[in-house]
GUPA-268070 format. One line per 2 residues: number of its first residue (from 1); their letters; for each residue x, y, z of C-alpha. Coordinates in nm, 4 decimals. Each point is the difference from the previous one (the first is absolute). Example, Ala and Ser with C-alpha at 12.3 -4.5 7.8 and 13.67 -1.06 7.14 Angstrom:
% residues 2
1 = AS = 1.2300:-0.4500:0.7800; 0.1370:0.3440:-0.0660
This chain:
% residues 202
1 = MR = -2.9068:-0.1985:-0.1803; 0.0494:0.2764:-0.2760
3 = LR = 0.0073:0.2904:0.2530; 0.2330:-0.1944:0.2375
5 = AI = 0.2344:-0.0855:-0.2967; 0.0203:0.3891:-0.1068
7 = LI = 0.0977:0.0865:0.3579; 0.2737:-0.2559:0.0393
9 = WI = 0.1440:0.1518:-0.3337; -0.0823:0.3536:0.1131
11 = AL = 0.2072:-0.0622:0.3426; 0.2723:-0.1793:-0.2072
13 = AG = 0.0657:0.2947:-0.1914; 0.0032:0.2514:0.3043
15 = IV = 0.2335:-0.2571:0.1575; 0.2456:0.0343:-0.3053
17 = LV = -0.0383:0.3414:-0.0747; -0.0115:0.1616:0.3255
19 = PL = 0.3887:-0.0722:0.1048; 0.0998:0.1041:-0.3881
21 = VA = -0.1714:0.3110:0.0312; 0.1253:0.0778:0.3310
23 = AA = 0.3339:-0.0798:-0.1019; 0.0070:0.2312:-0.3004
25 = QS = -0.1112:0.3113:0.2532; 0.2923:-0.1118:0.2214
27 = PL = 0.2497:0.3363:0.0727; 0.2779:-0.2404:-0.0280
29 = LQ = -0.0382:-0.0035:-0.3646; 0.0934:0.3490:-0.0663
31 = WR = 0.3643:0.0567:-0.1814; -0.0126:-0.3743:-0.0600
33 = QP = 0.1403:-0.1197:-0.3353; -0.2961:-0.1693:-0.2321
35 = VY = 0.2175:-0.3535:0.0271; -0.0203:0.0033:0.3585
37 = IA = -0.3178:0.0881:0.0078; -0.1028:-0.2751:-0.2456
39 = AG = 0.2010:-0.2704:0.2018; -0.2043:0.1166:0.3268
41 = FA = -0.3212:-0.0560:-0.1558; 0.1173:-0.3112:-0.1398
43 = GI = 0.0164:-0.1422:0.3479; -0.3302:0.1294:0.1066
45 = FA = -0.1651:-0.1715:-0.2903; 0.1983:-0.3314:0.0623
47 = LV = -0.1571:0.0194:0.3400; -0.3302:0.0452:-0.1506
49 = LL = 0.0433:-0.3090:-0.2355; 0.0909:-0.1916:0.3668
51 = LL = -0.3753:0.0787:0.0875; -0.1527:-0.1057:-0.3281
53 = QP = 0.2229:-0.3233:-0.0524; -0.1844:-0.2008:0.2655
55 = LL = -0.3455:0.1375:-0.0868; 0.0808:-0.1307:-0.3521
57 = AG = 0.0916:-0.3357:0.0903; -0.2533:-0.0629:0.2749
59 = GY = -0.2812:0.1178:-0.2065; -0.1620:0.2714:0.2066
61 = LP = -0.0292:0.2757:-0.2639; -0.3791:-0.0300:-0.1190
63 = GL = -0.0511:0.0133:-0.3573; 0.3175:-0.2447:-0.0808
65 = SA = -0.0325:-0.3737:-0.0551; 0.2736:-0.2370:0.1379
67 = PR = 0.1707:-0.0421:-0.3330; 0.0128:0.3936:-0.0834
69 = GR = 0.1087:0.0603:0.3950; 0.3145:-0.2296:-0.0763
71 = VL = 0.0871:0.1385:-0.3403; 0.0097:0.3686:0.1373
73 = HR = 0.1878:-0.1331:0.3418; 0.2689:-0.1106:-0.2518
75 = LT = -0.0233:0.3094:-0.1590; 0.0484:0.2146:0.3110
77 = GA = 0.2441:-0.1961:0.0833; 0.2296:0.0938:-0.3243
79 = LL = -0.0861:0.3591:0.0850; 0.0868:-0.0362:0.3232
81 = VL = 0.3845:-0.1419:-0.1039; -0.0373:0.3155:-0.2620
83 = VV = -0.0679:0.2760:0.2548; 0.3002:-0.1427:0.2624
85 = II = 0.2375:0.0477:-0.2824; -0.1315:0.3269:-0.0450
87 = HV = 0.0221:0.0808:0.3317; 0.3439:-0.1524:0.0610
89 = AG = 0.1361:0.1639:-0.3470; -0.1257:0.3282:0.0894
91 = LW = 0.1984:0.0325:0.3401; 0.2808:-0.1420:-0.1999
93 = IT = 0.0196:0.2821:-0.2232; -0.0539:0.2808:0.2749
95 = SP = 0.2636:-0.1789:0.2330; 0.2060:-0.3146:-0.0765
97 = PD = 0.2161:-0.0299:0.3015; -0.3361:-0.0013:0.2212
99 = VV = -0.1117:-0.2920:-0.2238; 0.2835:-0.2037:-0.0251
101 = DA = 0.0246:0.0223:0.4086; -0.3137:-0.1263:-0.0128
103 = LL = 0.0176:-0.2998:-0.2173; 0.3093:-0.0720:0.1764
105 = FR = -0.1765:0.0070:0.3227; 0.2349:0.2593:0.1331
107 = SP = -0.2590:0.2958:0.0264; 0.0055:0.1822:0.3231
109 = TP = -0.4063:0.0580:-0.0708; -0.2010:-0.3341:0.1435
111 = FS = -0.2411:0.0719:-0.2682; 0.2059:-0.1178:-0.2814
113 = VW = 0.0907:-0.3417:0.1437; -0.3830:-0.0517:-0.0200
115 = GV = -0.0447:0.1567:-0.3049; 0.2808:-0.2127:-0.1459
117 = LA = -0.1532:-0.3075:0.1022; -0.3546:0.0448:-0.1245
119 = MW = 0.1610:0.1219:-0.3574; 0.1690:-0.3646:-0.0340
121 = AV = -0.2975:-0.2023:0.1508; -0.2029:0.1966:-0.2814
123 = FL = 0.2710:-0.1005:-0.3066; 0.0163:-0.3642:0.1373
125 = SA = -0.3600:-0.0807:0.0515; -0.0320:0.1603:-0.3692
127 = LL = 0.2788:-0.2381:-0.0976; -0.1661:-0.2836:0.1380
129 = AL = -0.3233:0.0763:-0.1712; 0.1498:0.0770:-0.3145
131 = FR = 0.2193:-0.3474:0.0055; -0.2773:-0.2157:0.1893
133 = RK = -0.0867:-0.2428:-0.3002; 0.3837:-0.0541:-0.0689
135 = LR = 0.0811:-0.0616:0.3418; -0.2974:-0.2338:-0.0008
137 = VR = -0.0616:0.1171:0.3558; -0.2782:-0.2000:0.1841
139 = PR = -0.3272:0.2310:0.1086; 0.0485:-0.0515:0.3535
141 = TW = 0.3711:0.0965:-0.0128; -0.0733:0.3029:-0.2362
143 = RL = -0.2718:0.1252:0.2338; 0.2080:-0.0265:0.3318
145 = AH = 0.2707:0.1752:-0.1843; -0.2208:0.2663:-0.1797
147 = TA = -0.1293:0.0744:0.3376; 0.3403:0.0068:0.2144
149 = FA = 0.1032:0.2398:-0.2859; -0.3153:0.2360:0.0189
151 = LV = 0.0529:-0.0388:0.4152; 0.3351:0.1875:-0.0342
153 = IV = -0.1264:0.2299:-0.2700; -0.2797:0.1191:0.2142
155 = AG = 0.2063:0.0125:0.3327; 0.2798:0.1592:-0.1614
157 = TV = -0.1801:0.2863:-0.2081; -0.2265:0.0873:0.3130
159 = TH = 0.2864:0.0181:0.2145; 0.2302:0.1584:-0.2344
161 = AL = -0.3346:0.3006:-0.0576; -0.0639:0.0169:0.3358
163 = LI = 0.4046:0.0770:0.0991; -0.0068:0.2886:-0.2570
165 = EG = -0.0919:0.3421:0.0865; -0.0864:0.1275:-0.3772
167 = TM = -0.2342:0.1351:-0.1962; -0.2793:-0.2346:0.0833
169 = ET = -0.2458:0.1289:0.2292; 0.0118:-0.1784:0.3274
171 = TS = -0.3603:-0.1367:0.0941; -0.0734:-0.0932:-0.3503
173 = KV = 0.3506:-0.1967:-0.0063; -0.0737:-0.1800:0.3008
175 = AL = -0.3356:-0.0726:-0.0971; 0.1091:-0.1417:-0.3537
177 = CA = 0.2514:-0.2112:0.1349; -0.2381:-0.1428:0.2644
179 = LA = -0.2595:-0.0892:-0.2582; 0.2915:-0.1688:-0.2330
181 = IV = 0.0707:-0.2266:0.3035; -0.3526:-0.0948:0.1009
183 = AF = -0.0498:-0.0670:-0.3819; 0.2838:-0.2434:0.0027
185 = LK = -0.0955:-0.1623:0.3019; -0.3176:-0.0641:-0.0801
187 = VV = 0.0251:-0.1240:-0.3576; 0.2727:-0.2419:0.1880
189 = AD = -0.2681:-0.1360:0.2141; -0.2902:-0.0161:-0.2301
191 = LK = 0.2059:-0.2056:-0.2442; 0.1646:-0.2094:0.2435
193 = LF = 0.3198:0.0885:-0.1627; 0.1765:-0.1589:0.2952
195 = PL = -0.2136:-0.3234:0.0853; 0.0553:-0.2104:0.3015
197 = RP = 0.0976:-0.3340:-0.0333; -0.2535:-0.2805:0.1376
199 = KR = 0.1191:-0.1762:0.3037; 0.0978:-0.3459:-0.1034
201 = NA = -0.1514:-0.2537:0.2376; 0.2286:-0.1897:0.2249
C-alpha cells in the first residue's frame, strides 16, 4: 500500500509538472512581457487546480484523511479564485480592450466566452461557499448548486483551454483537460451528488 501511495503521488506530480515545464519551454514566450507570462501561467495553474479539486473532494489521494482532504479542497478553491484574478488582471494590464470585449461577450474569439463563463462560475461558487451558513442553504441544495457551478467551471475552462493555441504544449494540455473531466465525473458518480429519487408506489 505504501508503494502504491508513493506511485500515485509521483504520477500526480508528473501530471502537474509536465504541462508547466512544457509551457515554460514554449517559443511563444519570447519577447512577451513578464505580466503576460504570469497571467498565462496563472491560467495553466488554474487548470491544474481543477484536477486537484475533485481528487481532494473525493478522498482519492492516499495519506489524506477525509477531514484534511475537505480542508485542502476549500483552500485550493480559494487559491483557484486567486489565480483566476491574477490571470484576468494580467491580461487586463497587457490589453484592456480585449478583456473588456471578453467580459461584455463581444470578443471575436470563441474561447473568451468560455473563459468568462468559467470565471463567473468560480466567483459565484466561492461566494456561495463563503456565505453558506449565513444563507442557511440546505445540504442537498448546497450540494446541487456547488456541483452545478463545478460543472460550468470544468466545462468552461477545458473548452477555453482547448480552443486557445498558446504556450501550453498540445498533448500535455489535452491530457490534463481529459484527466480533469474524468476526475470530476468520478467524484460526481462516487459521491452520488445527483441521487435519483426513488419511485413512489402508485
